[in-house]
C-alpha positions as CSV (number, residue, x, y, z in Angstrom):
1,M,-65.3,-136.7,-137.4
2,N,-66.1,-132.7,-137.7
3,A,-65.6,-130.7,-135.4
4,P,-68.8,-129.2,-133.0
5,T,-69.5,-125.5,-133.8
6,P,-69.7,-123.0,-131.0
7,A,-72.6,-121.9,-129.5
8,P,-73.3,-118.6,-130.1
9,D,-71.3,-116.4,-128.3
10,P,-74.8,-113.6,-126.2
11,L,-71.8,-110.9,-124.6
12,G,-70.6,-110.7,-127.5
13,G,-68.2,-112.7,-129.3
14,V,-64.5,-113.3,-128.5
15,A,-63.6,-110.8,-131.2
16,D,-65.0,-108.0,-129.1
17,G,-63.7,-109.5,-125.6
18,L,-60.5,-109.2,-127.3
19,A,-61.1,-105.2,-128.8
20,A,-61.6,-104.7,-125.1
21,V,-58.5,-105.7,-123.6
22,V,-56.6,-103.9,-126.4
23,A,-58.7,-101.1,-125.7
24,L,-57.9,-101.2,-122.5
25,R,-53.9,-101.9,-122.7
26,E,-54.0,-98.2,-125.2
27,L,-55.8,-96.7,-122.1
28,A,-53.4,-97.7,-119.6
29,D,-50.5,-96.7,-122.0
30,R,-52.0,-93.3,-122.3
31,L,-53.2,-92.5,-118.7
32,E,-49.0,-93.7,-117.6
33,D,-47.6,-91.5,-119.9
34,A,-50.4,-89.1,-118.5
35,E,-48.9,-89.6,-114.5
36,V,-45.2,-89.8,-115.2
37,E,-45.5,-86.1,-117.0
38,H,-47.1,-84.8,-113.7
39,A,-45.5,-86.6,-111.5
40,L,-42.3,-85.5,-113.1
41,R,-43.3,-82.3,-113.4
42,E,-44.4,-82.0,-109.8
43,G,-41.0,-82.9,-108.5
44,W,-41.0,-87.0,-108.4
45,S,-38.0,-88.5,-109.3
46,W,-37.7,-91.9,-111.4
47,T,-36.9,-93.9,-109.2
48,Q,-40.0,-92.6,-107.0
49,I,-42.0,-92.7,-110.0
50,A,-41.3,-95.9,-110.9
51,D,-41.9,-97.3,-107.0
52,A,-45.0,-96.1,-107.5
53,L,-45.7,-97.8,-110.7
54,G,-43.5,-101.1,-109.5
55,V,-40.9,-101.5,-112.1
56,T,-37.1,-100.8,-112.4
57,R,-35.9,-97.0,-113.0
58,Q,-34.4,-98.0,-116.0
59,A,-37.7,-99.3,-117.6
60,V,-39.7,-96.0,-116.6
61,H,-37.1,-94.0,-117.6
62,K,-36.5,-96.0,-120.7
63,K,-39.8,-96.2,-122.1
64,H,-40.7,-92.1,-120.8
65,L,-37.4,-89.6,-121.5
66,R,-37.5,-89.2,-124.7
67,R,-41.5,-88.4,-124.6
68,V,-41.8,-86.2,-121.7
69,A,-38.5,-84.2,-122.8
70,A,-40.2,-83.2,-126.2
71,A,-43.1,-82.1,-123.9
72,G,-40.6,-79.4,-122.3
73,V,-40.6,-80.9,-118.9
74,A,-37.8,-79.6,-116.8
75,L,-36.0,-83.0,-115.6
76,R,-34.2,-83.6,-112.4
77,R,-30.3,-84.2,-112.5
78,R,-29.4,-87.4,-110.3
79,N,-26.6,-85.9,-108.1
80,V,-24.0,-88.7,-108.3
């Protein structure tokens, strides 16, 4: 028994849809990078940024610290 042949997709096909998902993820990552850097330059703390993004401070710090430091962003130090 042969599997039925899928009907043509008039909206561009599955590959196009998946490519759009990839493009949106890349755009979201670039937007997050830019906004985290902007927030840090405006004096926001890692905790404030993490709260706004709905993640932990550790997660946002780990993801962005190296890049923003390389970009020359002056980082606030936590008072311990």
